[in-house]
C-alpha atoms as an extended CHARMM CRD file, in Angstrom:
* protein
*
       195  EXT
         1         1  MET       CA             -0.3590000000       -0.1100000000       -0.1450000000  PROA      1               0.0000000000
         2         2  SER       CA              1.2260000000        3.4480000000       -1.2420000000  PROA      2               0.0000000000
         3         3  THR       CA              0.7440000000        6.1390000000        1.6920000000  PROA      3               0.0000000000
         4         4  ALA       CA              2.2040000000        8.7460000000       -1.1810000000  PROA      4               0.0000000000
         5         5  GLY       CA              0.1690000000       11.4290000000       -2.1980000000  PROA      5               0.0000000000
         6         6  PRO       CA             -0.7210000000       12.7760000000       -5.6420000000  PROA      6               0.0000000000
         7         7  THR       CA              1.9340000000       15.2850000000       -5.2200000000  PROA      7               0.0000000000
         8         8  ASP       CA              4.6530000000       13.4470000000       -3.8030000000  PROA      8               0.0000000000
         9         9  SER       CA              7.8970000000       11.7520000000       -6.1080000000  PROA      9               0.0000000000
        10        10  VAL       CA             10.7320000000       10.0340000000       -5.3640000000  PROA      10              0.0000000000
        11        11  ALA       CA             14.0800000000       10.9220000000       -6.5150000000  PROA      11              0.0000000000
        12        12  SER       CA             17.0310000000        9.2620000000       -6.0580000000  PROA      12              0.0000000000
        13        13  ALA       CA             20.7320000000       10.9830000000       -4.8610000000  PROA      13              0.0000000000
        14        14  PRO       CA             24.1540000000       10.6840000000       -6.1530000000  PROA      14              0.0000000000
        15        15  ALA       CA             26.4950000000        8.9220000000       -4.2300000000  PROA      15              0.0000000000
        16        16  PRO       CA             28.2070000000       11.4860000000       -2.1700000000  PROA      16              0.0000000000
        17        17  PRO       CA             31.6240000000       12.6480000000       -3.3740000000  PROA      17              0.0000000000
        18        18  THR       CA             34.7040000000       10.6380000000       -2.5260000000  PROA      18              0.0000000000
        19        19  GLY       CA             37.3720000000       12.7140000000       -2.6020000000  PROA      19              0.0000000000
        20        20  GLY       CA             37.2250000000       15.1960000000        0.2470000000  PROA      20              0.0000000000
        21        21  GLY       CA             34.5240000000       17.4860000000       -1.7590000000  PROA      21              0.0000000000
        22        22  GLU       CA             31.6510000000       19.2450000000       -0.8300000000  PROA      22              0.0000000000
        23        23  THR       CA             28.4850000000       17.5070000000       -0.1060000000  PROA      23              0.0000000000
        24        24  ARG       CA             26.2700000000       20.0600000000        0.4940000000  PROA      24              0.0000000000
        25        25  PRO       CA             23.7860000000       22.4660000000       -1.6420000000  PROA      25              0.0000000000
        26        26  THR       CA             24.6830000000       26.1260000000       -2.3020000000  PROA      26              0.0000000000
        27        27  ALA       CA             22.3030000000       28.2990000000       -0.7650000000  PROA      27              0.0000000000
        28        28  VAL       CA             18.8840000000       28.4180000000       -2.5240000000  PROA      28              0.0000000000
        29        29  PRO       CA             16.9390000000       31.6750000000       -2.8880000000  PROA      29              0.0000000000
        30        30  ALA       CA             14.7680000000       32.8790000000        0.3420000000  PROA      30              0.0000000000
        31        31  GLY       CA             10.9210000000       31.4810000000       -0.6610000000  PROA      31              0.0000000000
        32        32  GLN       CA             11.7590000000       28.8610000000       -2.8910000000  PROA      32              0.0000000000
        33        33  ALA       CA             11.8490000000       25.1910000000       -2.4270000000  PROA      33              0.0000000000
        34        34  MET       CA             15.2380000000       23.5150000000       -2.7010000000  PROA      34              0.0000000000
        35        35  THR       CA             15.4790000000       21.1460000000       -5.9480000000  PROA      35              0.0000000000
        36        36  ALA       CA             16.0080000000       17.6620000000       -6.1830000000  PROA      36              0.0000000000
        37        37  ALA       CA             19.8500000000       17.9060000000       -7.2350000000  PROA      37              0.0000000000
        38        38  GLU       CA             20.0700000000       20.1970000000       -4.1300000000  PROA      38              0.0000000000
        39        39  ALA       CA             18.6500000000       18.3130000000       -1.5550000000  PROA      39              0.0000000000
        40        40  ALA       CA             20.6190000000       15.3640000000       -3.0810000000  PROA      40              0.0000000000
        41        41  GLY       CA             23.8540000000       17.3750000000       -1.9790000000  PROA      41              0.0000000000
        42        42  TYR       CA             23.1260000000       15.8750000000        1.3280000000  PROA      42              0.0000000000
        43        43  GLY       CA             24.3400000000       12.4190000000       -0.0190000000  PROA      43              0.0000000000
        44        44  VAL       CA             21.2730000000       10.5470000000        0.7840000000  PROA      44              0.0000000000
        45        45  PRO       CA             18.1070000000        9.5300000000       -1.1010000000  PROA      45              0.0000000000
        46        46  VAL       CA             15.7510000000       12.5700000000       -1.8130000000  PROA      46              0.0000000000
        47        47  SER       CA             11.7100000000       12.8970000000       -2.0490000000  PROA      47              0.0000000000
        48        48  PHE       CA              9.3310000000       15.3700000000       -2.3090000000  PROA      48              0.0000000000
        49        49  SER       CA              5.9870000000       15.2490000000       -0.4430000000  PROA      49              0.0000000000
        50        50  ARG       CA              3.9780000000       18.1590000000       -1.2750000000  PROA      50              0.0000000000
        51        51  GLY       CA              6.9730000000       20.2640000000       -2.6110000000  PROA      51              0.0000000000
        52        52  GLN       CA              8.9790000000       19.9190000000        0.4050000000  PROA      52              0.0000000000
        53        53  PRO       CA             12.1170000000       17.8440000000        0.4590000000  PROA      53              0.0000000000
        54        54  VAL       CA             12.5380000000       15.1750000000        2.3040000000  PROA      54              0.0000000000
        55        55  LEU       CA             16.1240000000       13.4290000000        3.1080000000  PROA      55              0.0000000000
        56        56  HSD       CA             15.9960000000        9.5450000000        4.3570000000  PROA      56              0.0000000000
        57        57  VAL       CA             18.9250000000        9.2320000000        6.4840000000  PROA      57              0.0000000000
        58        58  ASP       CA             20.0600000000        6.3170000000        7.9260000000  PROA      58              0.0000000000
        59        59  GLN       CA             21.1170000000        5.8000000000       11.4810000000  PROA      59              0.0000000000
        60        60  ALA       CA             24.9980000000        6.2590000000       10.7100000000  PROA      60              0.0000000000
        61        61  GLY       CA             24.3620000000        9.3540000000        9.2200000000  PROA      61              0.0000000000
        62        62  TYR       CA             21.6660000000       11.0090000000       10.9380000000  PROA      62              0.0000000000
        63        63  GLU       CA             23.8120000000       13.1570000000       13.1880000000  PROA      63              0.0000000000
        64        64  ALA       CA             26.3330000000       14.4100000000       10.2600000000  PROA      64              0.0000000000
        65        65  VAL       CA             23.0790000000       15.5170000000        8.4970000000  PROA      65              0.0000000000
        66        66  ILE       CA             21.2370000000       17.5480000000       10.7870000000  PROA      66              0.0000000000
        67        67  ALA       CA             24.5710000000       19.5570000000       11.4820000000  PROA      67              0.0000000000
        68        68  ALA       CA             25.0090000000       20.1870000000        8.1480000000  PROA      68              0.0000000000
        69        69  LEU       CA             21.4210000000       20.8940000000        7.5930000000  PROA      69              0.0000000000
        70        70  ARG       CA             21.9110000000       23.3960000000       10.8840000000  PROA      70              0.0000000000
        71        71  ASP       CA             25.0890000000       24.9310000000        8.9080000000  PROA      71              0.0000000000
        72        72  ASP       CA             23.5200000000       25.7150000000        5.6160000000  PROA      72              0.0000000000
        73        73  GLY       CA             20.7940000000       27.8480000000        7.6990000000  PROA      73              0.0000000000
        74        74  PHE       CA             18.0500000000       25.3550000000        9.4470000000  PROA      74              0.0000000000
        75        75  ASN       CA             18.0910000000       26.6780000000       12.2510000000  PROA      75              0.0000000000
        76        76  GLY       CA             14.9340000000       25.7610000000       14.2680000000  PROA      76              0.0000000000
        77        77  VAL       CA             13.3930000000       22.3720000000       14.5630000000  PROA      77              0.0000000000
        78        78  VAL       CA              9.3830000000       22.7950000000       14.1820000000  PROA      78              0.0000000000
        79        79  ASP       CA              8.8390000000       18.8670000000       14.8990000000  PROA      79              0.0000000000
        80        80  LEU       CA             10.7260000000       15.5610000000       16.3700000000  PROA      80              0.0000000000
        81        81  THR       CA              7.8160000000       12.4280000000       16.1640000000  PROA      81              0.0000000000
        82        82  ALA       CA              8.2010000000        8.8110000000       15.8520000000  PROA      82              0.0000000000
        83        83  VAL       CA              5.8340000000        6.6150000000       13.7500000000  PROA      83              0.0000000000
        84        84  ASP       CA              5.2430000000        2.7750000000       14.2370000000  PROA      84              0.0000000000
        85        85  TYR       CA              4.9190000000        1.0260000000       10.7090000000  PROA      85              0.0000000000
        86        86  LEU       CA              4.1020000000       -2.0480000000       12.5940000000  PROA      86              0.0000000000
        87        87  SER       CA              0.7340000000       -2.6530000000       10.6240000000  PROA      87              0.0000000000
        88        88  HSD       CA              2.0380000000       -0.7580000000        7.3080000000  PROA      88              0.0000000000
        89        89  PRO       CA              5.2530000000       -2.1990000000        6.0680000000  PROA      89              0.0000000000
        90        90  GLY       CA              4.9820000000       -1.7600000000        2.6810000000  PROA      90              0.0000000000
        91        91  ARG       CA              5.1010000000        1.8970000000        2.5300000000  PROA      91              0.0000000000
        92        92  GLU       CA              6.4880000000        3.5560000000       -0.5740000000  PROA      92              0.0000000000
        93        93  LEU       CA             10.3950000000        4.5150000000        0.1390000000  PROA      93              0.0000000000
        94        94  PRO       CA             13.3830000000        6.1350000000       -2.2780000000  PROA      94              0.0000000000
        95        95  PRO       CA             15.6560000000        3.2630000000       -3.7890000000  PROA      95              0.0000000000
        96        96  GLY       CA             17.9010000000        1.9830000000       -1.1730000000  PROA      96              0.0000000000
        97        97  VAL       CA             16.1510000000        2.7850000000        1.7010000000  PROA      97              0.0000000000
        98        98  ARG       CA             14.9740000000        0.0360000000        3.6640000000  PROA      98              0.0000000000
        99        99  ALA       CA             11.5950000000        0.2390000000        5.3260000000  PROA      99              0.0000000000
       100       100  GLU       CA             12.0600000000       -0.7870000000        9.3080000000  PROA      100             0.0000000000
       101       101  ARG       CA              8.9630000000       -0.8710000000       11.8340000000  PROA      101             0.0000000000
       102       102  PHE       CA              9.9760000000        2.3870000000       13.6190000000  PROA      102             0.0000000000
       103       103  GLU       CA             10.5760000000        5.9950000000       11.5240000000  PROA      103             0.0000000000
       104       104  LEU       CA             11.9540000000        9.1570000000       13.4220000000  PROA      104             0.0000000000
       105       105  VAL       CA             10.5830000000       12.6190000000       11.6930000000  PROA      105             0.0000000000
       106       106  VAL       CA             12.4100000000       15.5090000000       11.7710000000  PROA      106             0.0000000000
       107       107  ASN       CA             10.9750000000       18.7350000000        9.8170000000  PROA      107             0.0000000000
       108       108  LEU       CA             13.3640000000       21.6610000000       10.1100000000  PROA      108             0.0000000000
       109       109  VAL       CA             13.1400000000       25.3310000000        9.1520000000  PROA      109             0.0000000000
       110       110  SER       CA             14.8040000000       28.2520000000        8.1350000000  PROA      110             0.0000000000
       111       111  TYR       CA             13.8100000000       30.9200000000        9.0660000000  PROA      111             0.0000000000
       112       112  VAL       CA             15.7980000000       33.2420000000        6.9830000000  PROA      112             0.0000000000
       113       113  ARG       CA             15.6670000000       31.3790000000        3.7190000000  PROA      113             0.0000000000
       114       114  ARG       CA             11.7330000000       30.3800000000        4.0910000000  PROA      114             0.0000000000
       115       115  GLN       CA             12.2700000000       26.4070000000        3.5020000000  PROA      115             0.0000000000
       116       116  ARG       CA             11.5470000000       23.6410000000        5.5860000000  PROA      116             0.0000000000
       117       117  VAL       CA             13.2400000000       20.3160000000        5.0940000000  PROA      117             0.0000000000
       118       118  ARG       CA             12.0280000000       16.9000000000        6.4720000000  PROA      118             0.0000000000
       119       119  VAL       CA             13.9460000000       14.1810000000        7.9330000000  PROA      119             0.0000000000
       120       120  ARG       CA             12.8420000000       10.6870000000        7.7720000000  PROA      120             0.0000000000
       121       121  VAL       CA             15.1160000000        7.6500000000        9.5680000000  PROA      121             0.0000000000
       122       122  GLN       CA             14.0540000000        4.2140000000        9.3760000000  PROA      122             0.0000000000
       123       123  LEU       CA             14.8180000000        2.6520000000       13.0830000000  PROA      123             0.0000000000
       124       124  PRO       CA             14.7480000000       -1.3580000000       13.3120000000  PROA      124             0.0000000000
       125       125  GLU       CA             12.5120000000       -2.6640000000       15.8860000000  PROA      125             0.0000000000
       126       126  HSD       CA             15.5430000000       -4.1830000000       17.7920000000  PROA      126             0.0000000000
       127       127  ASP       CA             17.7820000000       -1.0640000000       17.4740000000  PROA      127             0.0000000000
       128       128  ALA       CA             15.6620000000        2.0510000000       17.7800000000  PROA      128             0.0000000000
       129       129  VAL       CA             18.4530000000        4.0840000000       18.9500000000  PROA      129             0.0000000000
       130       130  LEU       CA             19.8950000000        7.5730000000       17.7140000000  PROA      130             0.0000000000
       131       131  PRO       CA             22.1770000000       10.3450000000       18.7990000000  PROA      131             0.0000000000
       132       132  SER       CA             20.2850000000       12.9880000000       20.8980000000  PROA      132             0.0000000000
       133       133  LEU       CA             20.1340000000       16.1210000000       18.4830000000  PROA      133             0.0000000000
       134       134  PHE       CA             20.2100000000       17.9290000000       22.0980000000  PROA      134             0.0000000000
       135       135  HSD       CA             23.4610000000       19.5340000000       21.3020000000  PROA      135             0.0000000000
       136       136  VAL       CA             22.5310000000       21.2630000000       17.8670000000  PROA      136             0.0000000000
       137       137  TYR       CA             18.8360000000       22.0740000000       18.6010000000  PROA      137             0.0000000000
       138       138  PRO       CA             18.4600000000       21.9100000000       22.2790000000  PROA      138             0.0000000000
       139       139  GLY       CA             14.7140000000       22.5950000000       21.6980000000  PROA      139             0.0000000000
       140       140  THR       CA             14.8090000000       19.3610000000       20.9530000000  PROA      140             0.0000000000
       141       141  GLU       CA             15.0400000000       17.8730000000       24.7470000000  PROA      141             0.0000000000
       142       142  ALA       CA             11.4100000000       17.7150000000       25.6630000000  PROA      142             0.0000000000
       143       143  MET       CA             10.4300000000       16.1480000000       22.0910000000  PROA      143             0.0000000000
       144       144  GLU       CA             12.8690000000       13.3690000000       22.2600000000  PROA      144             0.0000000000
       145       145  ARG       CA             11.6990000000       12.3680000000       25.8050000000  PROA      145             0.0000000000
       146       146  GLU       CA              8.1820000000       12.2320000000       24.0220000000  PROA      146             0.0000000000
       147       147  ALA       CA              9.1030000000        9.9060000000       21.5590000000  PROA      147             0.0000000000
       148       148  TYR       CA             11.2930000000        7.7130000000       24.2800000000  PROA      148             0.0000000000
       149       149  ASP       CA              8.2750000000        7.8770000000       26.3650000000  PROA      149             0.0000000000
       150       150  MET       CA              5.5500000000        7.0530000000       23.7530000000  PROA      150             0.0000000000
       151       151  MET       CA              7.3370000000        5.0130000000       21.4300000000  PROA      151             0.0000000000
       152       152  GLY       CA             10.4010000000        3.4920000000       22.7620000000  PROA      152             0.0000000000
       153       153  ILE       CA             13.3640000000        5.2100000000       20.6520000000  PROA      153             0.0000000000
       154       154  VAL       CA             16.2370000000        5.4840000000       22.8410000000  PROA      154             0.0000000000
       155       155  PHE       CA             18.2270000000        8.8550000000       22.3150000000  PROA      155             0.0000000000
       156       156  THR       CA             22.1220000000        8.8470000000       23.6040000000  PROA      156             0.0000000000
       157       157  GLY       CA             23.6470000000       11.5630000000       25.0160000000  PROA      157             0.0000000000
       158       158  HSD       CA             20.2590000000       13.1280000000       26.0690000000  PROA      158             0.0000000000
       159       159  PRO       CA             20.6550000000       15.3750000000       29.1460000000  PROA      159             0.0000000000
       160       160  ASP       CA             17.8230000000       13.6560000000       30.7340000000  PROA      160             0.0000000000
       161       161  LEU       CA             16.2230000000       10.8750000000       29.0910000000  PROA      161             0.0000000000
       162       162  SER       CA             13.1560000000       10.1540000000       31.3050000000  PROA      162             0.0000000000
       163       163  ARG       CA              9.4180000000        9.4390000000       30.7890000000  PROA      163             0.0000000000
       164       164  ILE       CA              7.5930000000       13.1220000000       30.1410000000  PROA      164             0.0000000000
       165       165  LEU       CA              4.0410000000       12.2340000000       29.8090000000  PROA      165             0.0000000000
       166       166  MET       CA              3.4000000000        8.8750000000       31.3210000000  PROA      166             0.0000000000
       167       167  PRO       CA              4.3990000000        7.5720000000       35.6680000000  PROA      167             0.0000000000
       168       168  GLU       CA              8.3010000000        7.1090000000       35.6840000000  PROA      168             0.0000000000
       169       169  ASP       CA              6.7490000000        3.3680000000       37.0900000000  PROA      169             0.0000000000
       170       170  TRP       CA              5.0030000000        2.6420000000       33.7630000000  PROA      170             0.0000000000
       171       171  GLU       CA              5.5600000000       -0.0680000000       31.6570000000  PROA      171             0.0000000000
       172       172  GLY       CA              5.5430000000       -0.2740000000       28.2030000000  PROA      172             0.0000000000
       173       173  HSD       CA              5.6510000000        2.4790000000       25.1550000000  PROA      173             0.0000000000
       174       174  PRO       CA              1.6000000000        3.6190000000       24.7760000000  PROA      174             0.0000000000
       175       175  LEU       CA              1.7640000000        4.3930000000       21.1830000000  PROA      175             0.0000000000
       176       176  ARG       CA              3.2290000000        1.3060000000       19.8840000000  PROA      176             0.0000000000
       177       177  LYS       CA              1.1810000000       -0.6100000000       17.7440000000  PROA      177             0.0000000000
       178       178  ASP       CA              1.6640000000       -3.8310000000       19.7860000000  PROA      178             0.0000000000
       179       179  TYR       CA              0.8040000000       -2.1430000000       22.9160000000  PROA      179             0.0000000000
       180       180  ALA       CA             -2.1390000000       -3.7260000000       24.7070000000  PROA      180             0.0000000000
       181       181  VAL       CA             -5.3400000000       -1.5690000000       24.9860000000  PROA      181             0.0000000000
       182       182  GLY       CA             -6.5170000000       -1.5500000000       28.3320000000  PROA      182             0.0000000000
       183       183  ARG       CA             -8.4790000000        0.6690000000       30.6730000000  PROA      183             0.0000000000
       184       184  VAL       CA             -8.0130000000        2.3990000000       34.0740000000  PROA      184             0.0000000000
       185       185  PRO       CA            -10.7160000000        2.3610000000       36.4130000000  PROA      185             0.0000000000
       186       186  VAL       CA            -12.8060000000        5.6010000000       36.8990000000  PROA      186             0.0000000000
       187       187  GLN       CA            -13.6810000000        6.6830000000       40.5290000000  PROA      187             0.0000000000
       188       188  PHE       CA            -16.6830000000        8.7300000000       41.0610000000  PROA      188             0.0000000000
       189       189  LYS       CA            -17.7140000000       10.1270000000       44.3250000000  PROA      189             0.0000000000
       190       190  GLN       CA            -21.0160000000        9.2130000000       45.6520000000  PROA      190             0.0000000000
       191       191  SER       CA            -23.8070000000       11.8490000000       44.3140000000  PROA      191             0.0000000000
       192       192  PRO       CA            -24.3490000000       14.5790000000       47.2000000000  PROA      192             0.0000000000
       193       193  GLY       CA            -28.0680000000       13.9670000000       46.6220000000  PROA      193             0.0000000000
       194       194  THR       CA            -30.7760000000       15.9410000000       46.8040000000  PROA      194             0.0000000000
       195       195  ARG       CA            -31.1670000000       19.4900000000       48.4470000000  PROA      195             0.0000000000
């Protein structure tokens, strides 16, 4: 089943240069979308979703690509979240990107260039671990804690990787597709009676 919309497209990125050459795109005029060639300059597979470039980064290259995007003017993290594709393993991805159960999605913005870029990282169930972005973007501290709390994604180097929404003694990660649906009994006070 394809999750790509009518305006989505997939483009293959060329392999990054091996001779120490520049791998990042040149500056894009403010307000214009990054082209496929410019996005491919990060050396990762690229797709487009509704005109927005999507960089498909592997676990090993995650920190380096995020730092390169920051250096290129993407100075804000709009969102950092995780998705569990347990029941939808056949989603459309660019050639060379292997679908895994979990996916981390980071949306970055350049306020000066008025552009957005999305970074997607496939994470296997048995190794859902990434380096924390806290040292690059301090505002991701709570977002990473939420991804950890709800989905079980571990961020190494995070200053306080603890639960943020659930009690500390809670077992499991409630937004995982295989998390058992349960119920918490609600206790009501007695009716005060007639007056």
